C-alpha positions as CSV (number, residue, x, y, z in Angstrom):
1,M,-7.5,-12.1,-51.5
2,T,-4.3,-11.5,-50.0
3,A,-2.8,-13.8,-47.3
4,T,-3.5,-11.3,-44.5
5,G,-7.0,-11.5,-45.6
6,L,-7.3,-15.1,-45.4
7,D,-5.6,-15.2,-42.0
8,D,-7.9,-12.6,-41.0
9,A,-11.1,-14.6,-42.3
10,V,-9.9,-17.7,-40.1
11,P,-11.7,-17.5,-37.0
12,R,-9.5,-17.7,-33.8
13,P,-10.5,-20.5,-31.3
14,P,-12.5,-19.4,-28.3
15,V,-10.5,-18.4,-25.3
16,A,-10.8,-21.1,-22.5
17,E,-12.4,-19.6,-19.3
18,R,-11.7,-21.1,-16.1
19,R,-13.3,-20.8,-12.6
20,L,-12.2,-19.9,-9.1
21,H,-11.2,-22.4,-6.6
22,P,-14.0,-24.4,-5.3
23,V,-13.8,-23.3,-1.8
24,T,-14.6,-19.7,-3.0
25,P,-18.6,-20.7,-2.4
26,F,-18.1,-20.7,1.4
27,R,-16.4,-17.5,1.4
28,R,-19.2,-15.8,-0.7
29,A,-22.0,-17.5,1.4
30,W,-21.4,-15.1,4.0
31,A,-22.8,-12.1,2.2
32,P,-26.6,-12.4,3.1
33,V,-25.2,-12.9,6.7
34,T,-23.2,-9.7,6.4
35,V,-26.3,-7.9,5.3
36,L,-28.3,-8.9,8.2
37,A,-25.3,-8.2,10.6
38,G,-24.7,-4.5,9.0
39,W,-28.5,-3.9,9.5
40,A,-28.3,-4.9,13.2
41,V,-25.3,-2.6,13.6
42,H,-27.0,0.2,11.9
43,D,-30.3,-0.1,13.9
44,P,-29.7,-2.1,17.0
45,N,-32.9,-0.9,18.9
46,G,-35.1,-2.2,16.0
47,A,-32.9,-5.6,15.8
48,Q,-33.5,-6.0,19.6
49,E,-37.2,-5.7,19.1
50,Q,-37.4,-8.0,16.2
51,A,-35.1,-10.4,18.4
52,Q,-37.6,-10.2,21.3
53,R,-40.4,-11.2,18.9
54,L,-38.9,-14.2,17.6
55,T,-40.0,-17.4,19.1
56,S,-37.9,-20.8,19.0
57,T,-40.0,-22.0,16.0
58,M,-39.4,-18.9,13.9
59,L,-35.8,-18.8,14.9
60,L,-35.4,-22.3,13.7
61,T,-37.5,-21.8,10.4
62,G,-35.2,-18.6,9.8
63,L,-32.1,-20.6,10.2
64,A,-33.6,-23.4,8.0
65,V,-34.2,-20.5,5.2
66,L,-31.0,-18.6,5.8
67,V,-28.4,-21.2,5.7
68,P,-29.5,-23.0,2.3
69,A,-30.5,-19.4,0.8
70,A,-26.7,-18.4,1.9
71,G,-25.3,-21.6,0.4
72,L,-27.0,-21.1,-2.8
73,Y,-26.0,-17.5,-3.2
74,G,-22.4,-18.7,-2.8
75,F,-22.4,-21.5,-5.1
76,L,-24.2,-19.2,-7.8
77,S,-21.9,-16.5,-7.6
78,W,-18.9,-18.8,-7.8
79,W,-20.6,-20.7,-11.0
80,F,-21.1,-17.3,-12.9
81,T,-17.5,-16.1,-12.1
82,H,-15.0,-16.8,-15.0
83,Y,-11.7,-15.3,-15.8
84,A,-9.5,-16.0,-18.9
85,V,-6.1,-14.7,-20.3
86,T,-6.3,-13.8,-24.1
87,D,-3.5,-12.5,-26.3
88,S,-4.0,-9.0,-25.0
89,E,-6.1,-8.7,-21.7
90,L,-7.1,-10.4,-18.6
91,R,-10.8,-10.8,-18.7
92,I,-12.7,-11.2,-15.2
93,R,-16.6,-11.8,-15.7
94,T,-18.8,-11.7,-12.7
95,G,-22.2,-11.4,-11.4
96,L,-25.2,-13.3,-10.8
97,L,-28.1,-10.8,-11.8
98,F,-26.1,-7.7,-12.9
99,R,-23.3,-9.1,-15.4
100,R,-20.0,-7.3,-15.1
101,T,-16.9,-7.9,-17.4
102,A,-13.6,-6.4,-16.6
103,H,-11.1,-6.0,-19.6
104,I,-7.4,-5.4,-18.1
105,R,-4.9,-4.6,-20.7
106,L,-2.0,-6.7,-20.1
107,E,0.4,-3.9,-20.9
108,R,-1.3,-1.8,-18.3
109,I,-0.6,-4.4,-15.3
110,Q,1.9,-2.8,-13.0
111,A,1.7,-5.0,-9.9
112,V,0.1,-8.4,-9.3
113,D,0.1,-9.3,-5.5
114,V,-0.7,-12.7,-3.8
115,T,-2.2,-12.6,-0.2
116,R,-3.0,-15.5,1.9
117,P,-5.4,-14.6,4.9
118,L,-5.2,-17.0,7.8
119,L,-8.1,-19.2,6.8
120,A,-7.2,-19.4,3.0
121,R,-3.7,-20.5,4.1
122,V,-5.6,-23.5,5.9
123,A,-7.5,-24.2,3.0
124,G,-4.4,-24.0,0.4
125,V,-5.9,-20.8,-1.5
126,A,-4.8,-17.5,-2.3
127,K,-6.2,-14.2,-3.4
128,L,-4.6,-12.8,-6.5
129,R,-4.9,-8.7,-6.7
130,I,-4.0,-6.8,-10.1
131,D,-2.8,-3.2,-9.7
132,V,-3.5,-1.5,-13.1
133,V,-2.2,2.0,-14.1
134,G,-4.9,4.7,-13.7
135,A,-7.2,2.4,-11.7
136,D,-8.1,3.7,-8.1
137,K,-9.5,-0.1,-7.2
138,K,-7.5,-3.2,-7.5
139,D,-9.5,-6.1,-9.4
140,E,-9.1,-9.5,-7.5
141,L,-9.3,-13.2,-8.2
142,A,-10.4,-14.8,-4.7
143,F,-9.8,-17.6,-4.4
144,L,-7.3,-19.4,-6.5
145,G,-5.2,-22.7,-5.4
146,E,-1.6,-21.4,-4.3
147,R,0.3,-22.8,-7.1
148,E,-2.5,-21.7,-9.7
149,A,-2.3,-18.3,-8.1
150,R,1.8,-18.2,-8.5
151,A,1.6,-19.6,-11.9
152,L,-1.1,-16.9,-13.3
153,R,1.0,-14.1,-11.6
154,A,4.2,-15.5,-13.3
155,E,2.3,-15.3,-16.7
156,L,0.5,-12.0,-16.3
157,L,4.0,-10.7,-15.5
158,A,5.7,-12.1,-18.6
159,R,2.8,-11.2,-20.4
160,A,3.1,-7.5,-19.5
161,A,6.9,-7.7,-20.5
162,G,6.0,-8.5,-23.8
163,F,6.6,-12.3,-23.9
164,A,4.5,-14.4,-26.5
165,P,1.6,-16.5,-24.7
166,E,3.3,-19.9,-25.2
167,A,6.7,-18.5,-24.1
168,A,5.0,-16.8,-21.0
169,R,3.4,-19.9,-19.9
170,E,7.0,-21.3,-19.7
171,V,8.9,-18.5,-18.2
172,G,7.5,-19.4,-14.6
173,E,8.1,-17.3,-11.7
174,A,11.3,-15.1,-12.0
175,P,14.1,-15.8,-9.4
176,A,14.6,-13.4,-6.7
177,C,17.6,-12.4,-4.5
178,E,17.0,-11.6,-0.9
179,L,18.0,-8.2,-0.1
180,L,16.8,-7.8,3.5
181,R,14.9,-9.7,6.2
182,V,13.7,-7.9,9.5
183,P,14.3,-10.2,12.6
184,P,11.0,-10.6,14.8
185,R,13.0,-9.4,17.9
186,G,14.2,-6.1,16.1
187,L,10.6,-5.4,15.1
188,A,9.0,-5.9,18.5
189,L,11.9,-3.6,20.0
190,S,11.4,-1.2,17.4
191,L,7.6,-0.8,18.3
192,L,8.5,-0.2,21.9
193,L,10.5,2.4,21.1
194,T,8.0,4.3,19.0
195,G,6.5,7.2,20.3
196,A,2.9,6.8,19.4
197,T,2.8,3.0,21.2
198,W,4.2,4.9,24.4
199,G,1.7,7.9,23.6
200,S,-1.2,5.4,23.6
201,L,-0.2,3.5,26.6
202,T,0.4,6.8,28.7
203,A,-3.3,7.6,28.0
204,A,-4.6,4.2,29.0
205,L,-2.8,4.5,32.3
206,V,-3.3,8.1,33.2
207,V,-6.8,8.9,31.9
208,P,-8.9,6.1,34.1
209,P,-7.4,7.4,37.4
210,L,-8.3,11.0,36.6
211,L,-11.8,9.9,35.7
212,W,-12.2,7.9,38.9
213,L,-11.2,10.9,41.0
214,A,-13.7,13.0,39.2
215,T,-16.8,10.6,38.8
216,H,-16.2,7.7,41.2
217,S,-18.0,5.8,38.7
218,L,-16.6,2.3,38.0
219,W,-18.6,1.7,34.9
220,T,-17.3,5.1,33.4
221,V,-13.9,4.2,34.1
222,L,-14.4,0.9,32.3
223,A,-15.9,2.3,29.4
224,V,-12.9,4.5,28.8
225,A,-10.0,2.4,30.1
226,L,-10.9,-0.7,28.1
227,P,-11.0,0.9,24.8
228,L,-7.6,2.9,25.5
229,L,-5.8,-0.2,26.5
230,G,-7.4,-1.9,23.6
231,A,-6.1,0.5,21.1
232,A,-2.7,0.7,22.9
233,G,-2.2,-3.0,22.5
234,A,-4.0,-3.1,18.9
235,K,-1.7,-0.5,17.4
236,S,1.6,-2.2,18.3
237,A,0.4,-5.8,18.1
238,G,-1.4,-4.9,15.0
239,R,2.0,-3.9,13.1
240,F,3.6,-6.7,14.3
241,V,1.5,-8.9,13.2
242,A,1.0,-7.4,9.8
243,E,5.1,-6.7,9.6
244,Y,6.4,-10.0,11.0
245,D,9.0,-11.7,8.9
246,W,9.3,-8.7,6.5
247,T,11.7,-9.6,3.6
248,V,12.4,-7.7,0.7
249,A,14.0,-9.5,-2.6
250,E,14.9,-8.1,-6.0
251,S,13.7,-9.7,-9.1
252,P,13.2,-8.9,-12.7
253,D,9.8,-8.0,-12.2
254,G,10.7,-5.6,-9.4
255,L,11.3,-5.6,-5.6
256,R,9.2,-8.6,-3.9
257,I,7.8,-8.0,-0.3
258,D,6.7,-11.0,1.9
259,H,5.3,-10.5,5.3
260,G,2.4,-11.3,7.6
261,L,2.2,-13.7,10.9
262,L,-1.3,-14.5,10.3
263,D,-2.3,-13.3,6.6
264,R,0.7,-13.6,4.3
265,A,1.2,-10.9,1.7
266,H,3.3,-11.3,-1.5
267,E,3.6,-7.6,-2.8
268,T,5.7,-6.4,-5.7
269,V,7.0,-2.6,-5.9
270,P,6.7,-2.0,-9.7
271,P,9.9,-1.1,-11.3
272,G,10.0,2.9,-12.4
273,R,6.5,3.5,-10.6
274,V,8.1,4.8,-7.5
275,Q,7.5,8.6,-6.9
276,T,8.7,9.3,-3.6
277,V,10.9,7.7,-0.8
278,R,10.8,8.8,2.8
279,I,13.0,8.0,5.4
280,V,11.6,8.4,8.7
281,E,13.7,8.5,12.0
282,P,12.0,8.3,15.2
283,L,13.6,10.1,18.1
284,L,14.3,7.0,20.2
285,W,15.8,4.9,17.2
286,R,18.5,7.4,16.4
287,R,21.0,6.0,19.3
288,L,20.6,2.8,17.5
289,G,21.1,3.8,14.0
290,W,17.5,2.7,12.9
291,V,15.3,4.2,10.1
292,R,11.9,3.3,8.4
293,V,11.6,3.6,4.6
294,E,8.1,4.5,3.3
295,L,7.2,5.0,-0.5
296,D,4.8,6.4,-2.6
297,V,3.9,4.6,-5.7
298,A,1.7,5.8,-8.5
299,G,-1.6,3.9,-8.5
300,S,-0.6,1.3,-5.8
301,D,-1.4,1.1,-2.3
302,N,2.1,-0.3,-1.3
303,S,3.3,2.3,1.2
304,V,6.2,0.3,3.1
305,L,9.6,-0.6,1.9
306,V,11.5,-1.3,5.3
307,P,9.7,-1.1,8.5
308,V,13.0,-1.0,10.6
309,A,16.6,-1.4,9.5
310,P,20.0,-0.1,10.3
311,R,20.4,3.3,8.0
312,A,23.3,1.7,5.9
313,V,21.4,-1.2,5.0
314,A,18.1,0.7,4.2
315,E,20.1,2.8,2.2
316,S,21.5,-0.1,0.0
317,V,17.9,-1.1,-0.5
318,I,16.8,2.4,-1.6
319,A,19.4,2.1,-4.2
320,H,17.6,-0.7,-5.7
321,V,14.4,1.4,-5.9
322,L,16.3,4.2,-7.0
323,P,19.2,3.3,-9.1
324,G,22.1,5.6,-9.0
325,V,20.6,7.8,-6.1
326,T,22.8,8.5,-3.1
327,V,21.0,9.9,0.2
328,P,22.2,13.2,0.9
329,A,24.0,13.4,4.1
330,A,23.3,17.0,5.7
331,P,20.5,18.8,4.1
332,S,21.0,22.6,4.7
333,R,19.0,24.5,7.1
334,P,16.9,27.6,6.3
335,P,18.4,31.0,7.2
336,R,18.1,32.1,11.0
337,R,15.7,34.4,10.1
338,A,13.1,31.7,9.5
339,G,12.8,31.6,13.4
340,R,10.6,34.2,12.9
341,C,8.0,32.5,10.9
342,A,8.5,28.8,12.9
343,P,10.4,29.6,16.5
344,V,11.1,26.2,16.8
345,R,10.2,23.9,13.9
346,W,12.3,25.7,11.6
347,R,15.6,23.9,12.9
348,G,13.7,20.7,11.6
349,Y,13.5,21.9,7.9
350,G,16.5,21.3,5.4
351,L,17.0,20.7,1.8
352,A,19.4,19.1,-0.7
353,V,19.5,18.9,-4.2
354,T,21.6,16.6,-6.0
355,E,22.0,15.6,-9.6
356,S,19.4,13.0,-9.1
357,V,17.0,13.9,-6.4
358,F,15.1,16.7,-4.7
359,A,15.5,16.2,-1.0
360,A,13.3,18.0,1.5
361,R,13.6,17.2,5.3
362,H,11.1,18.2,8.1
363,G,10.6,17.2,11.7
364,L,12.5,17.5,15.1
365,L,11.5,14.5,17.0
366,R,10.5,12.4,14.3
367,R,12.5,13.4,11.2
368,R,11.5,12.7,7.5
369,L,13.5,12.9,4.7
370,A,11.6,12.7,1.4
371,L,13.6,12.0,-1.6
372,V,11.9,12.7,-5.3
373,P,13.8,11.8,-8.4
374,H,13.9,14.8,-10.9
375,A,12.2,12.7,-13.5
376,K,9.1,12.0,-11.2
377,V,8.4,15.7,-10.5
378,Q,5.2,16.6,-12.5
379,S,5.1,20.4,-11.5
380,V,6.9,23.1,-9.3
381,R,5.6,25.8,-7.3
382,L,6.6,28.7,-5.1
383,T,4.3,30.0,-2.3
384,Q,5.1,33.2,-0.2
385,G,2.6,34.6,2.4
386,P,2.8,38.2,3.5
387,W,4.9,37.3,6.8
388,K,7.2,35.4,4.9
389,R,7.7,38.0,2.4
390,L,8.6,40.3,5.3
391,W,11.3,38.0,6.3
392,R,12.3,37.5,2.6
393,L,11.4,33.6,2.9
394,A,9.4,31.5,0.6
395,D,8.6,27.7,0.1
396,V,9.1,25.4,-2.8
397,H,6.7,22.8,-3.6
398,V,7.2,19.8,-6.1
399,D,4.3,17.7,-7.1
400,T,4.7,14.1,-7.9
401,G,2.7,11.6,-10.0
402,A,1.4,10.0,-7.1
403,G,-0.8,13.0,-6.2
404,K,1.5,13.9,-3.3
405,T,3.6,17.1,-2.7
406,V,7.1,17.4,-1.0
407,T,7.8,20.8,0.2
408,A,11.2,22.7,1.1
409,R,10.2,25.2,3.7
410,L,11.4,28.7,4.7
411,R,13.9,29.0,2.0
412,D,15.6,32.3,1.3
413,A,13.5,34.1,-1.4
414,E,16.3,34.8,-3.9
415,D,17.6,31.2,-3.5
416,A,13.8,30.0,-3.8
417,D,13.5,32.0,-6.9
418,R,16.4,30.3,-8.6
419,L,15.6,26.8,-7.2
420,L,12.1,26.9,-8.8
421,S,13.9,27.6,-12.5
422,E,16.4,25.2,-11.9
423,Q,14.2,22.5,-10.6
424,A,11.9,22.8,-13.8
425,E,14.8,22.4,-16.0
426,R,16.3,19.4,-14.0
427,S,12.6,17.5,-14.5
428,R,12.6,18.1,-17.9
429,T,16.1,16.6,-18.5
430,G,15.3,14.0,-15.8
431,R,12.0,12.7,-17.9
432,R,14.0,12.9,-21.2
433,D,16.9,10.9,-19.7
434,A,14.9,8.5,-17.6
435,R,14.9,4.7,-18.6
436,P,11.3,3.5,-19.7
437,D,9.1,1.8,-17.1
438,R,9.2,-1.8,-18.2
439,W,8.8,-5.1,-16.5
440,M,11.7,-7.5,-16.7
441,A,13.8,-5.0,-18.4
């Protein structure tokens, strides 16, 4: 028997499985209570009738049964949940009655995010979310101790980069260099200068008086005014809370984004997975030179890179996401006859094609400039309806790997035909010359 055969015959030691943090049962104990609350919301009349039939003795008996049952469910669900990191995969085993085992190949991991909701921060625990190529839903481990979550994240990223198991545990978390930090004052001012905020507030101030003049019913006015005021406040306050202390840092495993006032999130923009970068300019931001940067990342929910920043600072961050890419200064407008198809909006359309990106602009009040690297273009299409054909105009669409489309609208028909063939060639050469998507490369 050869040496290889002897090695194969030697049984490998069993993989050590680990459990989640002991605080997890308290989180999972709410599941039975949530089911009852969902039934009450779904059938409020039936829930009210059942509540009226309950006596004090029945209520106390129900609580005496529900609380221990919820606690037992939380404990058993925690007890039967294990995870382990093997030589080739992360294995998550869950299920009390119906067993489920998730096998996550380490080389398929593209991002590992650490989130800490408010109560989790108080308890000193964190949630680990694993973003896998080709998976619509993220697998998660909730909850782990904060140190354990960061150590496991560093180990998974190191293993995904190709480090050996022993070396991966010693690598630790890769160092990061801060690129941007959004001050709370600037974030609050940017929200005040956003049209959506003023639109919601205007509706909350204008609609109730009109309803009072029409109905003279105080209850009708309150029923409409309170949700409108709540929506106006929640839209701005919710974004402020979510984007508070927004920090972008560069590390060997990608761009790290930390943010959140109550719930802290530690996210990663995977290297090479960004399909589209959008630079957004609301109308009231232009005098201050501020922009917002959004992303389309293949297989990921991460969508914001910079909530607000001066344009020069935002472009410097974009240069780390798209190395070697320069943001076009002035995209060319469609020909004047495009006004026959879009009398006002045609002035907001624009196109610029450089050696590295396809850049399309649209919008007058809220400008958006979408940058698509040539290597990320999956397909190119040209569309031309009867009215556009009459005025010798056409739209050119480029489809990306994130399932999104960027369109150059109302281009000259001859230029569009030429752009179609040239863009197809740029995409082929771009994919051939692109650097491999690799962690810690």
